N, C-alpha and C positions, 0 to 999 in steps of 0.2 A: 504494500500500500504506500509505503514511504516513497519509493522510486517513481510511483505513478502520481504523486502529489494528491493522494486521496486521504480521507480521514482514517486515523488509527488510534487505538487506545494503548496506553502504557500503564502497567501495573507494577508496583513495587518500588523499592528504593532506587533512586536515580533514574527512573523510567521517564520517558517523554511521550506525550500524546498530542494529537492534532484533531480537534473536533469542532465543527461549526465555526471555522476560521480562527479558532483560538489555539495557540500552542502553549502547552504547559509542561513543566518539568517538576518532578517530585524531588523531595529532599533525599539526600544520601549522605553518608552511608546508612545502614539499616537502623541504627539507634535514632538518628535524627528523623527518620521516616516514621518509626514506630511510636515515639513519644506523643505526638499529637493524636495518633490513632487511638492510643490508650485512653485519651481524654475525650474521645468521641468525635473528633473532626480531622479532616485532612487539609493540611496547609500545603500549598504549592510553593516550591522554591521560587519559581518564576512563572508568570502568565503574560502572554502577549497576544493581543488581537491583531491579526495580520491585515494589512491594507490590500486593496485590489492590485496595486502596483507590485507589492511583495509577492502576492500569489501568482501573478503573471510571470515575474522574474523566476520564481521557483519552478513554475511549469517549464520554463525554457531550460534552466540549468540542470534540473533533474531529468528532463527528457533527453538532453544531450548525453547523459550518462548511460542511457539505454541503447542497445544495439539498433533497435528500430527507429530511435530518435523521437522527435516531437511530432505528434499528430497535428497537422494543421487544422483538420476538421474538429478534433476534440478541443483544441485551443479556442477556435472560433465559437464553438458551442458553449464552452465554460465562461468566456469573457466577452463574447460578442465583439471580438477584435481579430483582425488578420495579423498574425505575427510578422509577415513579410512587410507590412506597412508600419506596424508599431515599432519594430526593431530594424528598420530598413538600413540605417547607417552601420550599426554593429554587424549585422548579418552580411552586408555587402563587403565589409572588410574581411570577414572570415571566409567568404566565398573566394575573394581575390587571393587570399593566402593559400587557398586549397585545403583549408582545415575543415570546412563544412560543405556539404552538398545538399541538394534538395530535388524533389519532384513535386507533383501536385499534392501528394498526400503527406509527405514527411520531410522534416529538416533533420539531418543527422551528420555526425562527425565522419570525416574520411579516415582512412587508416592513419594518415599523417596527423590529422587532427587529434586522434586519440593519444598520440605521444606528445 
């Protein structure tokens, strides 16, 4: 779920979760996590509501870490934005360097781009 920029739950000491556009991290190590639980509540170490800009950027960099790359259709459906237009400058630079390639459906790293 993480690599696809989808929601996921994290349970336990030091775990992370991403639900309804909010990222949370639990306390760790175990004692710092358990102390609040023993008192009947769960305190998060950190909580951050992501902006739409952050979610779009995450969709891009996480998608590039996958072999199939970024789905242009999925990006457009999630954000009502075309990544070719939104990130025209940075993508053009990566295309020119030969680090990224694309077709109508996916934007992905080339072999050279992976290195």
